[in-house]
CHARMM internal coordinates of N, CA and C (Angstrom, degrees):
IC EDIT
DIST 1 N 1 CA 1.4539
DIST 1 CA 1 C 1.5193
ANGL 1 N 1 CA 1 C 110.70
DIST 1 C 2 N 1.3401
ANGL 1 CA 1 C 2 N 116.76
DIHE 1 N 1 CA 1 C 2 N -45.07
DIST 2 N 2 CA 1.4547
ANGL 1 C 2 N 2 CA 120.24
DIHE 1 CA 1 C 2 N 2 CA -177.94
DIST 2 CA 2 C 1.5150
ANGL 2 N 2 CA 2 C 112.41
DIHE 1 C 2 N 2 CA 2 C -64.93
DIST 2 C 3 N 1.3191
ANGL 2 CA 2 C 3 N 117.49
DIHE 2 N 2 CA 2 C 3 N -39.15
DIST 3 N 3 CA 1.4661
ANGL 2 C 3 N 3 CA 121.32
DIHE 2 CA 2 C 3 N 3 CA -179.50
DIST 3 CA 3 C 1.5268
ANGL 3 N 3 CA 3 C 110.21
DIHE 2 C 3 N 3 CA 3 C -67.36
DIST 3 C 4 N 1.3129
ANGL 3 CA 3 C 4 N 117.01
DIHE 3 N 3 CA 3 C 4 N -40.20
DIST 4 N 4 CA 1.4607
ANGL 3 C 4 N 4 CA 120.82
DIHE 3 CA 3 C 4 N 4 CA 179.75
DIST 4 CA 4 C 1.5323
ANGL 4 N 4 CA 4 C 110.22
DIHE 3 C 4 N 4 CA 4 C -64.58
DIST 4 C 5 N 1.3092
ANGL 4 CA 4 C 5 N 116.77
DIHE 4 N 4 CA 4 C 5 N -42.82
DIST 5 N 5 CA 1.4675
ANGL 4 C 5 N 5 CA 120.86
DIHE 4 CA 4 C 5 N 5 CA 178.01
DIST 5 CA 5 C 1.5250
ANGL 5 N 5 CA 5 C 110.74
DIHE 4 C 5 N 5 CA 5 C -63.71
DIST 5 C 6 N 1.3216
ANGL 5 CA 5 C 6 N 117.10
DIHE 5 N 5 CA 5 C 6 N -42.49
DIST 6 N 6 CA 1.4646
ANGL 5 C 6 N 6 CA 121.10
DIHE 5 CA 5 C 6 N 6 CA -179.53
DIST 6 CA 6 C 1.5274
ANGL 6 N 6 CA 6 C 110.65
DIHE 5 C 6 N 6 CA 6 C -63.51
DIST 6 C 7 N 1.3130
ANGL 6 CA 6 C 7 N 117.35
DIHE 6 N 6 CA 6 C 7 N -42.55
DIST 7 N 7 CA 1.4700
ANGL 6 C 7 N 7 CA 121.05
DIHE 6 CA 6 C 7 N 7 CA 178.71
DIST 7 CA 7 C 1.5274
ANGL 7 N 7 CA 7 C 111.23
DIHE 6 C 7 N 7 CA 7 C -64.65
DIST 7 C 8 N 1.3114
ANGL 7 CA 7 C 8 N 116.66
DIHE 7 N 7 CA 7 C 8 N -41.81
DIST 8 N 8 CA 1.4636
ANGL 7 C 8 N 8 CA 120.61
DIHE 7 CA 7 C 8 N 8 CA 179.16
DIST 8 CA 8 C 1.5262
ANGL 8 N 8 CA 8 C 110.82
DIHE 7 C 8 N 8 CA 8 C -65.25
DIST 8 C 9 N 1.3116
ANGL 8 CA 8 C 9 N 116.13
DIHE 8 N 8 CA 8 C 9 N -43.83
DIST 9 N 9 CA 1.4655
ANGL 8 C 9 N 9 CA 120.16
DIHE 8 CA 8 C 9 N 9 CA 178.76
DIST 9 CA 9 C 1.5241
ANGL 9 N 9 CA 9 C 110.47
DIHE 8 C 9 N 9 CA 9 C -63.30
DIST 9 C 10 N 1.3228
ANGL 9 CA 9 C 10 N 116.97
DIHE 9 N 9 CA 9 C 10 N -43.28
DIST 10 N 10 CA 1.4625
ANGL 9 C 10 N 10 CA 121.01
DIHE 9 CA 9 C 10 N 10 CA 178.49
DIST 10 CA 10 C 1.5259
ANGL 10 N 10 CA 10 C 110.75
DIHE 9 C 10 N 10 CA 10 C -61.78
DIST 10 C 11 N 1.3249
ANGL 10 CA 10 C 11 N 117.05
DIHE 10 N 10 CA 10 C 11 N -43.41
DIST 11 N 11 CA 1.4641
ANGL 10 C 11 N 11 CA 121.06
DIHE 10 CA 10 C 11 N 11 CA 179.54
DIST 11 CA 11 C 1.5255
ANGL 11 N 11 CA 11 C 111.07
DIHE 10 C 11 N 11 CA 11 C -62.65
DIST 11 C 12 N 1.3228
ANGL 11 CA 11 C 12 N 117.31
DIHE 11 N 11 CA 11 C 12 N -43.98
DIST 12 N 12 CA 1.4643
ANGL 11 C 12 N 12 CA 120.64
DIHE 11 CA 11 C 12 N 12 CA -179.72
DIST 12 CA 12 C 1.5326
ANGL 12 N 12 CA 12 C 111.50
DIHE 11 C 12 N 12 CA 12 C -64.51
DIST 12 C 13 N 1.3131
ANGL 12 CA 12 C 13 N 116.62
DIHE 12 N 12 CA 12 C 13 N -43.64
DIST 13 N 13 CA 1.4641
ANGL 12 C 13 N 13 CA 120.44
DIHE 12 CA 12 C 13 N 13 CA 179.25
DIST 13 CA 13 C 1.5293
ANGL 13 N 13 CA 13 C 110.06
DIHE 12 C 13 N 13 CA 13 C -64.20
DIST 13 C 14 N 1.3121
ANGL 13 CA 13 C 14 N 116.63
DIHE 13 N 13 CA 13 C 14 N -40.91
DIST 14 N 14 CA 1.4675
ANGL 13 C 14 N 14 CA 120.61
DIHE 13 CA 13 C 14 N 14 CA 179.31
DIST 14 CA 14 C 1.5241
ANGL 14 N 14 CA 14 C 111.21
DIHE 13 C 14 N 14 CA 14 C -63.94
DIST 14 C 15 N 1.3201
ANGL 14 CA 14 C 15 N 116.68
DIHE 14 N 14 CA 14 C 15 N -44.06
DIST 15 N 15 CA 1.4695
ANGL 14 C 15 N 15 CA 120.82
DIHE 14 CA 14 C 15 N 15 CA 179.46
DIST 15 CA 15 C 1.5221
ANGL 15 N 15 CA 15 C 110.43
DIHE 14 C 15 N 15 CA 15 C -63.12
DIST 15 C 16 N 1.3223
ANGL 15 CA 15 C 16 N 117.35
DIHE 15 N 15 CA 15 C 16 N -42.23
DIST 16 N 16 CA 1.4647
ANGL 15 C 16 N 16 CA 120.28
DIHE 15 CA 15 C 16 N 16 CA 179.14
DIST 16 CA 16 C 1.5311
ANGL 16 N 16 CA 16 C 111.35
DIHE 15 C 16 N 16 CA 16 C -65.20
DIST 16 C 17 N 1.3221
ANGL 16 CA 16 C 17 N 117.35
DIHE 16 N 16 CA 16 C 17 N -38.85
DIST 17 N 17 CA 1.4594
ANGL 16 C 17 N 17 CA 120.75
DIHE 16 CA 16 C 17 N 17 CA 179.11
DIST 17 CA 17 C 1.5242
ANGL 17 N 17 CA 17 C 110.84
DIHE 16 C 17 N 17 CA 17 C -65.86
DIST 17 C 18 N 1.3094
ANGL 17 CA 17 C 18 N 117.16
DIHE 17 N 17 CA 17 C 18 N -42.29
DIST 18 N 18 CA 1.4642
ANGL 17 C 18 N 18 CA 121.29
DIHE 17 CA 17 C 18 N 18 CA 178.97
DIST 18 CA 18 C 1.5236
ANGL 18 N 18 CA 18 C 110.25
DIHE 17 C 18 N 18 CA 18 C -66.19
DIST 18 C 19 N 1.3158
ANGL 18 CA 18 C 19 N 117.44
DIHE 18 N 18 CA 18 C 19 N -41.85
DIST 19 N 19 CA 1.4641
ANGL 18 C 19 N 19 CA 120.75
DIHE 18 CA 18 C 19 N 19 CA 178.82
DIST 19 CA 19 C 1.5266
ANGL 19 N 19 CA 19 C 110.76
DIHE 18 C 19 N 19 CA 19 C -64.59
DIST 19 C 20 N 1.3178
ANGL 19 CA 19 C 20 N 116.76
DIHE 19 N 19 CA 19 C 20 N -40.76
DIST 20 N 20 CA 1.4657
ANGL 19 C 20 N 20 CA 119.91
DIHE 19 CA 19 C 20 N 20 CA 178.12
DIST 20 CA 20 C 1.5182
ANGL 20 N 20 CA 20 C 112.07
DIHE 19 C 20 N 20 CA 20 C -64.85
DIST 20 C 21 N 1.3152
ANGL 20 CA 20 C 21 N 116.66
DIHE 20 N 20 CA 20 C 21 N -41.59
DIST 21 N 21 CA 1.4685
ANGL 20 C 21 N 21 CA 120.37
DIHE 20 CA 20 C 21 N 21 CA 178.28
DIST 21 CA 21 C 1.5273
ANGL 21 N 21 CA 21 C 110.78
DIHE 20 C 21 N 21 CA 21 C -64.73
DIST 21 C 22 N 1.3161
ANGL 21 CA 21 C 22 N 117.31
DIHE 21 N 21 CA 21 C 22 N -41.89
DIST 22 N 22 CA 1.4691
ANGL 21 C 22 N 22 CA 120.96
DIHE 21 CA 21 C 22 N 22 CA 178.86
DIST 22 CA 22 C 1.5285
ANGL 22 N 22 CA 22 C 110.79
DIHE 21 C 22 N 22 CA 22 C -62.82
DIST 22 C 23 N 1.3168
ANGL 22 CA 22 C 23 N 116.57
DIHE 22 N 22 CA 22 C 23 N -40.57
DIST 23 N 23 CA 1.4633
ANGL 22 C 23 N 23 CA 120.23
DIHE 22 CA 22 C 23 N 23 CA 178.31
DIST 23 CA 23 C 1.5235
ANGL 23 N 23 CA 23 C 111.10
DIHE 22 C 23 N 23 CA 23 C -63.54
DIST 23 C 24 N 1.3427
ANGL 23 CA 23 C 24 N 117.21
DIHE 23 N 23 CA 23 C 24 N -45.20
DIST 24 N 24 CA 1.4643
ANGL 23 C 24 N 24 CA 120.87
DIHE 23 CA 23 C 24 N 24 CA 179.96
DIST 24 CA 24 C 1.5264
ANGL 24 N 24 CA 24 C 111.16
DIHE 23 C 24 N 24 CA 24 C -62.33
DIST 24 C 25 N 1.3203
ANGL 24 CA 24 C 25 N 116.92
DIHE 24 N 24 CA 24 C 25 N -39.76
DIST 25 N 25 CA 1.4605
ANGL 24 C 25 N 25 CA 120.52
DIHE 24 CA 24 C 25 N 25 CA -179.70
DIST 25 CA 25 C 1.5185
ANGL 25 N 25 CA 25 C 110.76
DIHE 24 C 25 N 25 CA 25 C -68.76
DIST 25 C 26 N 1.3177
ANGL 25 CA 25 C 26 N 117.15
DIHE 25 N 25 CA 25 C 26 N -41.08
DIST 26 N 26 CA 1.4644
ANGL 25 C 26 N 26 CA 119.90
DIHE 25 CA 25 C 26 N 26 CA -177.49
DIST 26 CA 26 C 1.5239
ANGL 26 N 26 CA 26 C 112.49
DIHE 25 C 26 N 26 CA 26 C -70.99
DIST 26 C 27 N 1.3202
ANGL 26 CA 26 C 27 N 118.41
DIHE 26 N 26 CA 26 C 27 N -27.07
DIST 27 N 27 CA 1.4648
ANGL 26 C 27 N 27 CA 120.48
DIHE 26 CA 26 C 27 N 27 CA -179.37
DIST 27 CA 27 C 1.5270
ANGL 27 N 27 CA 27 C 112.71
DIHE 26 C 27 N 27 CA 27 C -98.45
DIST 27 C 28 N 1.3120
ANGL 27 CA 27 C 28 N 118.46
DIHE 27 N 27 CA 27 C 28 N 2.67
DIST 28 N 28 CA 1.4718
ANGL 27 C 28 N 28 CA 121.50
DIHE 27 CA 27 C 28 N 28 CA -177.72
DIST 28 CA 28 C 1.5246
ANGL 28 N 28 CA 28 C 113.22
DIHE 27 C 28 N 28 CA 28 C -59.09
DIST 28 C 29 N 1.3344
ANGL 28 CA 28 C 29 N 120.87
DIHE 28 N 28 CA 28 C 29 N -45.85
DIST 29 N 29 CA 1.4745
ANGL 28 C 29 N 29 CA 119.24
DIHE 28 CA 28 C 29 N 29 CA -179.20
DIST 29 CA 29 C 1.5276
ANGL 29 N 29 CA 29 C 113.33
DIHE 28 C 29 N 29 CA 29 C -58.67
DIST 29 C 30 N 1.3208
ANGL 29 CA 29 C 30 N 117.23
DIHE 29 N 29 CA 29 C 30 N -37.22
DIST 30 N 30 CA 1.4639
ANGL 29 C 30 N 30 CA 120.41
DIHE 29 CA 29 C 30 N 30 CA 179.03
DIST 30 CA 30 C 1.5278
ANGL 30 N 30 CA 30 C 110.85
DIHE 29 C 30 N 30 CA 30 C -66.59
DIST 30 C 31 N 1.3338
ANGL 30 CA 30 C 31 N 116.46
DIHE 30 N 30 CA 30 C 31 N -43.17
DIST 31 N 31 CA 1.4635
ANGL 30 C 31 N 31 CA 119.94
DIHE 30 CA 30 C 31 N 31 CA -179.87
DIST 31 CA 31 C 1.5221
ANGL 31 N 31 CA 31 C 110.97
DIHE 30 C 31 N 31 CA 31 C -66.30
DIST 31 C 32 N 1.3204
ANGL 31 CA 31 C 32 N 117.53
DIHE 31 N 31 CA 31 C 32 N -38.03
DIST 32 N 32 CA 1.4641
ANGL 31 C 32 N 32 CA 120.93
DIHE 31 CA 31 C 32 N 32 CA 178.35
DIST 32 CA 32 C 1.5188
ANGL 32 N 32 CA 32 C 109.85
DIHE 31 C 32 N 32 CA 32 C -65.60
DIST 32 C 33 N 1.3259
ANGL 32 CA 32 C 33 N 117.42
DIHE 32 N 32 CA 32 C 33 N -43.90
DIST 33 N 33 CA 1.4608
ANGL 32 C 33 N 33 CA 121.95
DIHE 32 CA 32 C 33 N 33 CA 179.52
DIST 33 CA 33 C 1.5428
ANGL 33 N 33 CA 33 C 110.90
DIHE 32 C 33 N 33 CA 33 C -62.67
DIST 33 C 34 N 1.3226
ANGL 33 CA 33 C 34 N 116.88
DIHE 33 N 33 CA 33 C 34 N -43.41
DIST 34 N 34 CA 1.4684
ANGL 33 C 34 N 34 CA 120.59
DIHE 33 CA 33 C 34 N 34 CA 178.69
DIST 34 CA 34 C 1.5234
ANGL 34 N 34 CA 34 C 111.40
DIHE 33 C 34 N 34 CA 34 C -63.30
DIST 34 C 35 N 1.3224
ANGL 34 CA 34 C 35 N 116.88
DIHE 34 N 34 CA 34 C 35 N -43.07
DIST 35 N 35 CA 1.4660
ANGL 34 C 35 N 35 CA 121.08
DIHE 34 CA 34 C 35 N 35 CA 179.66
DIST 35 CA 35 C 1.5344
ANGL 35 N 35 CA 35 C 110.42
DIHE 34 C 35 N 35 CA 35 C -64.86
DIST 35 C 36 N 1.3214
ANGL 35 CA 35 C 36 N 116.44
DIHE 35 N 35 CA 35 C 36 N -38.15
DIST 36 N 36 CA 1.4636
ANGL 35 C 36 N 36 CA 121.42
DIHE 35 CA 35 C 36 N 36 CA 179.00
DIST 36 CA 36 C 1.5352
ANGL 36 N 36 CA 36 C 110.61
DIHE 35 C 36 N 36 CA 36 C -65.54
DIST 36 C 37 N 1.3263
ANGL 36 CA 36 C 37 N 116.68
DIHE 36 N 36 CA 36 C 37 N -44.69
DIST 37 N 37 CA 1.4610
ANGL 36 C 37 N 37 CA 120.91
DIHE 36 CA 36 C 37 N 37 CA 179.42
DIST 37 CA 37 C 1.5235
ANGL 37 N 37 CA 37 C 111.33
DIHE 36 C 37 N 37 CA 37 C -64.92
DIST 37 C 38 N 1.3185
ANGL 37 CA 37 C 38 N 117.45
DIHE 37 N 37 CA 37 C 38 N -39.36
DIST 38 N 38 CA 1.4606
ANGL 37 C 38 N 38 CA 121.13
DIHE 37 CA 37 C 38 N 38 CA 178.05
DIST 38 CA 38 C 1.5225
ANGL 38 N 38 CA 38 C 110.81
DIHE 37 C 38 N 38 CA 38 C -64.13
DIST 38 C 39 N 1.3299
ANGL 38 CA 38 C 39 N 116.49
DIHE 38 N 38 CA 38 C 39 N -44.45
DIST 39 N 39 CA 1.4633
ANGL 38 C 39 N 39 CA 120.58
DIHE 38 CA 38 C 39 N 39 CA 179.22
DIST 39 CA 39 C 1.5245
ANGL 39 N 39 CA 39 C 110.79
DIHE 38 C 39 N 39 CA 39 C -61.91
DIST 39 C 40 N 1.3080
ANGL 39 CA 39 C 40 N 116.89
DIHE 39 N 39 CA 39 C 40 N -40.96
DIST 40 N 40 CA 1.4670
ANGL 39 C 40 N 40 CA 120.87
DIHE 39 CA 39 C 40 N 40 CA 179.51
DIST 40 CA 40 C 1.5305
ANGL 40 N 40 CA 40 C 110.98
DIHE 39 C 40 N 40 CA 40 C -64.81
DIST 40 C 41 N 1.3267
ANGL 40 CA 40 C 41 N 116.55
DIHE 40 N 40 CA 40 C 41 N -43.72
DIST 41 N 41 CA 1.4620
ANGL 40 C 41 N 41 CA 120.33
DIHE 40 CA 40 C 41 N 41 CA -179.45
DIST 41 CA 41 C 1.5270
ANGL 41 N 41 CA 41 C 111.08
DIHE 40 C 41 N 41 CA 41 C -64.35
DIST 41 C 42 N 1.3260
ANGL 41 CA 41 C 42 N 117.43
DIHE 41 N 41 CA 41 C 42 N -42.76
DIST 42 N 42 CA 1.4665
ANGL 41 C 42 N 42 CA 121.18
DIHE 41 CA 41 C 42 N 42 CA 178.99
DIST 42 CA 42 C 1.5238
ANGL 42 N 42 CA 42 C 110.35
DIHE 41 C 42 N 42 CA 42 C -64.41
DIST 42 C 43 N 1.3169
ANGL 42 CA 42 C 43 N 116.59
DIHE 42 N 42 CA 42 C 43 N -40.80
DIST 43 N 43 CA 1.4612
ANGL 42 C 43 N 43 CA 120.91
DIHE 42 CA 42 C 43 N 43 CA 179.07
DIST 43 CA 43 C 1.5281
ANGL 43 N 43 CA 43 C 110.52
DIHE 42 C 43 N 43 CA 43 C -60.02
DIST 43 C 44 N 1.3106
ANGL 43 CA 43 C 44 N 116.14
DIHE 43 N 43 CA 43 C 44 N -48.59
DIST 44 N 44 CA 1.4617
ANGL 43 C 44 N 44 CA 120.01
DIHE 43 CA 43 C 44 N 44 CA -177.80
DIST 44 CA 44 C 1.5295
ANGL 44 N 44 CA 44 C 111.76
DIHE 43 C 44 N 44 CA 44 C -67.57
DIST 44 C 45 N 1.3330
ANGL 44 CA 44 C 45 N 117.41
DIHE 44 N 44 CA 44 C 45 N -34.96
DIST 45 N 45 CA 1.4609
ANGL 44 C 45 N 45 CA 120.91
DIHE 44 CA 44 C 45 N 45 CA 178.84
DIST 45 CA 45 C 1.5217
ANGL 45 N 45 CA 45 C 111.79
DIHE 44 C 45 N 45 CA 45 C -67.80
DIST 45 C 46 N 1.3250
ANGL 45 CA 45 C 46 N 116.48
DIHE 45 N 45 CA 45 C 46 N -30.30
DIST 46 N 46 CA 1.4609
ANGL 45 C 46 N 46 CA 120.37
DIHE 45 CA 45 C 46 N 46 CA -178.77
DIST 46 CA 46 C 1.5255
ANGL 46 N 46 CA 46 C 112.93
DIHE 45 C 46 N 46 CA 46 C -90.90
DIST 46 C 47 N 1.3022
ANGL 46 CA 46 C 47 N 117.42
DIHE 46 N 46 CA 46 C 47 N 12.50
DIST 47 N 47 CA 1.4475
ANGL 46 C 47 N 47 CA 120.97
DIHE 46 CA 46 C 47 N 47 CA 174.32
DIST 47 CA 47 C 1.5203
ANGL 47 N 47 CA 47 C 114.87
DIHE 46 C 47 N 47 CA 47 C 86.81
DIST 47 C 48 N 1.2968
ANGL 47 CA 47 C 48 N 117.79
DIHE 47 N 47 CA 47 C 48 N 15.51
DIST 48 N 48 CA 1.4572
ANGL 47 C 48 N 48 CA 120.72
DIHE 47 CA 47 C 48 N 48 CA 178.48
DIST 48 CA 48 C 1.5139
ANGL 48 N 48 CA 48 C 110.63
DIHE 47 C 48 N 48 CA 48 C -94.51
DIST 48 C 49 N 1.3121
ANGL 48 CA 48 C 49 N 114.88
DIHE 48 N 48 CA 48 C 49 N 178.46
DIST 49 N 49 CA 1.4514
ANGL 48 C 49 N 49 CA 119.66
DIHE 48 CA 48 C 49 N 49 CA 174.84
DIST 49 CA 49 C 1.5156
ANGL 49 N 49 CA 49 C 108.29
DIHE 48 C 49 N 49 CA 49 C -126.28
DIST 49 C 50 N 1.3143
ANGL 49 CA 49 C 50 N 116.32
DIHE 49 N 49 CA 49 C 50 N 143.89
DIST 50 N 50 CA 1.4500
ANGL 49 C 50 N 50 CA 122.78
DIHE 49 CA 49 C 50 N 50 CA -176.55
DIST 50 CA 50 C 1.5213
ANGL 50 N 50 CA 50 C 107.26
DIHE 49 C 50 N 50 CA 50 C -94.95
DIST 50 C 51 N 1.3225
ANGL 50 CA 50 C 51 N 117.41
DIHE 50 N 50 CA 50 C 51 N 112.21
DIST 51 N 51 CA 1.4635
ANGL 50 C 51 N 51 CA 122.04
DIHE 50 CA 50 C 51 N 51 CA -177.18
DIST 51 CA 51 C 1.5228
ANGL 51 N 51 CA 51 C 109.77
DIHE 50 C 51 N 51 CA 51 C -123.80
DIST 51 C 52 N 1.3215
ANGL 51 CA 51 C 52 N 114.68
DIHE 51 N 51 CA 51 C 52 N 163.20
DIST 52 N 52 CA 1.4527
ANGL 51 C 52 N 52 CA 120.16
DIHE 51 CA 51 C 52 N 52 CA 178.27
DIST 52 CA 52 C 1.5256
ANGL 52 N 52 CA 52 C 108.04
DIHE 51 C 52 N 52 CA 52 C -113.82
DIST 52 C 53 N 1.3404
ANGL 52 CA 52 C 53 N 115.16
DIHE 52 N 52 CA 52 C 53 N 119.58
DIST 53 N 53 CA 1.4530
ANGL 52 C 53 N 53 CA 121.74
DIHE 52 CA 52 C 53 N 53 CA 179.68
DIST 53 CA 53 C 1.5245
ANGL 53 N 53 CA 53 C 107.62
DIHE 52 C 53 N 53 CA 53 C -122.53
DIST 53 C 54 N 1.3222
ANGL 53 CA 53 C 54 N 116.61
DIHE 53 N 53 CA 53 C 54 N 121.53
DIST 54 N 54 CA 1.4692
ANGL 53 C 54 N 54 CA 121.56
DIHE 53 CA 53 C 54 N 54 CA -179.06
DIST 54 CA 54 C 1.5267
ANGL 54 N 54 CA 54 C 111.97
DIHE 53 C 54 N 54 CA 54 C 52.81
DIST 54 C 55 N 1.3234
ANGL 54 CA 54 C 55 N 116.72
DIHE 54 N 54 CA 54 C 55 N 45.21
DIST 55 N 55 CA 1.4696
ANGL 54 C 55 N 55 CA 123.79
DIHE 54 CA 54 C 55 N 55 CA 179.88
DIST 55 CA 55 C 1.5199
ANGL 55 N 55 CA 55 C 113.58
DIHE 54 C 55 N 55 CA 55 C 62.79
DIST 55 C 56 N 1.3234
ANGL 55 CA 55 C 56 N 117.41
DIHE 55 N 55 CA 55 C 56 N 20.72
DIST 56 N 56 CA 1.4605
ANGL 55 C 56 N 56 CA 122.52
DIHE 55 CA 55 C 56 N 56 CA 174.87
DIST 56 CA 56 C 1.5181
ANGL 56 N 56 CA 56 C 108.63
DIHE 55 C 56 N 56 CA 56 C -120.07
DIST 56 C 57 N 1.3238
ANGL 56 CA 56 C 57 N 116.24
DIHE 56 N 56 CA 56 C 57 N 130.82
DIST 57 N 57 CA 1.4593
ANGL 56 C 57 N 57 CA 120.33
DIHE 56 CA 56 C 57 N 57 CA 176.46
DIST 57 CA 57 C 1.5144
ANGL 57 N 57 CA 57 C 108.72
DIHE 56 C 57 N 57 CA 57 C -78.13
DIST 57 C 58 N 1.3388
ANGL 57 CA 57 C 58 N 115.65
DIHE 57 N 57 CA 57 C 58 N 130.54
DIST 58 N 58 CA 1.4551
ANGL 57 C 58 N 58 CA 121.44
DIHE 57 CA 57 C 58 N 58 CA -174.68
DIST 58 CA 58 C 1.5181
ANGL 58 N 58 CA 58 C 109.12
DIHE 57 C 58 N 58 CA 58 C -137.11
DIST 58 C 59 N 1.3205
ANGL 58 CA 58 C 59 N 115.65
DIHE 58 N 58 CA 58 C 59 N 143.87
DIST 59 N 59 CA 1.4500
ANGL 58 C 59 N 59 CA 121.04
DIHE 58 CA 58 C 59 N 59 CA 173.48
DIST 59 CA 59 C 1.5198
ANGL 59 N 59 CA 59 C 107.90
DIHE 58 C 59 N 59 CA 59 C -90.16
DIST 59 C 60 N 1.3266
ANGL 59 CA 59 C 60 N 115.89
DIHE 59 N 59 CA 59 C 60 N 122.84
DIST 60 N 60 CA 1.4647
ANGL 59 C 60 N 60 CA 119.59
DIHE 59 CA 59 C 60 N 60 CA 179.07
DIST 60 CA 60 C 1.5233
ANGL 60 N 60 CA 60 C 106.88
DIHE 59 C 60 N 60 CA 60 C -115.90
DIST 60 C 61 N 1.3159
ANGL 60 CA 60 C 61 N 114.14
DIHE 60 N 60 CA 60 C 61 N 123.86
DIST 61 N 61 CA 1.4574
ANGL 60 C 61 N 61 CA 119.74
DIHE 60 CA 60 C 61 N 61 CA 179.02
DIST 61 CA 61 C 1.5168
ANGL 61 N 61 CA 61 C 109.66
DIHE 60 C 61 N 61 CA 61 C -69.67
DIST 61 C 62 N 1.2941
ANGL 61 CA 61 C 62 N 117.41
DIHE 61 N 61 CA 61 C 62 N 147.66
DIST 62 N 62 CA 1.4526
ANGL 61 C 62 N 62 CA 122.45
DIHE 61 CA 61 C 62 N 62 CA -176.66
DIST 62 CA 62 C 1.5246
ANGL 62 N 62 CA 62 C 110.58
DIHE 61 C 62 N 62 CA 62 C -63.59
DIST 62 C 63 N 1.3401
ANGL 62 CA 62 C 63 N 118.30
DIHE 62 N 62 CA 62 C 63 N -37.65
DIST 63 N 63 CA 1.4697
ANGL 62 C 63 N 63 CA 120.97
DIHE 62 CA 62 C 63 N 63 CA -179.54
DIST 63 CA 63 C 1.5265
ANGL 63 N 63 CA 63 C 110.73
DIHE 62 C 63 N 63 CA 63 C -63.35
DIST 63 C 64 N 1.3094
ANGL 63 CA 63 C 64 N 116.60
DIHE 63 N 63 CA 63 C 64 N -40.41
DIST 64 N 64 CA 1.4641
ANGL 63 C 64 N 64 CA 120.51
DIHE 63 CA 63 C 64 N 64 CA -179.88
DIST 64 CA 64 C 1.5258
ANGL 64 N 64 CA 64 C 110.02
DIHE 63 C 64 N 64 CA 64 C -68.78
DIST 64 C 65 N 1.3068
ANGL 64 CA 64 C 65 N 117.21
DIHE 64 N 64 CA 64 C 65 N -37.75
DIST 65 N 65 CA 1.4682
ANGL 64 C 65 N 65 CA 120.83
DIHE 64 CA 64 C 65 N 65 CA -179.69
DIST 65 CA 65 C 1.5225
ANGL 65 N 65 CA 65 C 110.26
DIHE 64 C 65 N 65 CA 65 C -65.81
DIST 65 C 66 N 1.3314
ANGL 65 CA 65 C 66 N 118.56
DIHE 65 N 65 CA 65 C 66 N -36.11
DIST 66 N 66 CA 1.4540
ANGL 65 C 66 N 66 CA 121.65
DIHE 65 CA 65 C 66 N 66 CA -179.43
DIST 66 CA 66 C 1.5283
ANGL 66 N 66 CA 66 C 111.45
DIHE 65 C 66 N 66 CA 66 C -70.01
DIST 66 C 67 N 1.3276
ANGL 66 CA 66 C 67 N 117.88
DIHE 66 N 66 CA 66 C 67 N -30.83
DIST 67 N 67 CA 1.4448
ANGL 66 C 67 N 67 CA 121.75
DIHE 66 CA 66 C 67 N 67 CA -179.43
DIST 67 CA 67 C 1.5159
ANGL 67 N 67 CA 67 C 111.75
DIHE 66 C 67 N 67 CA 67 C -72.51
DIST 67 C 68 N 1.3212
ANGL 67 CA 67 C 68 N 117.44
DIHE 67 N 67 CA 67 C 68 N -26.16
DIST 68 N 68 CA 1.4611
ANGL 67 C 68 N 68 CA 120.78
DIHE 67 CA 67 C 68 N 68 CA -177.21
DIST 68 CA 68 C 1.4702
ANGL 68 N 68 CA 68 C 108.26
DIHE 67 C 68 N 68 CA 68 C -76.81
END
COOR INIT
IC SEED 1 N 1 CA 1 C
IC BUILD
């Protein structure tokens, strides 16, 4: 009885872990896009400018840009 319960519990936990990982992987592009948009909005609200350096989007503060 104990072995059967342990196997069933292990199987259920494994299935839930795999399902959770699959969900996180499938929704990753949306979360990345949302985080990117939030970062851009915060940058612009704080007086920075959103620039692309070496194919990476970066927030550059106006004070730093003037010093360069």
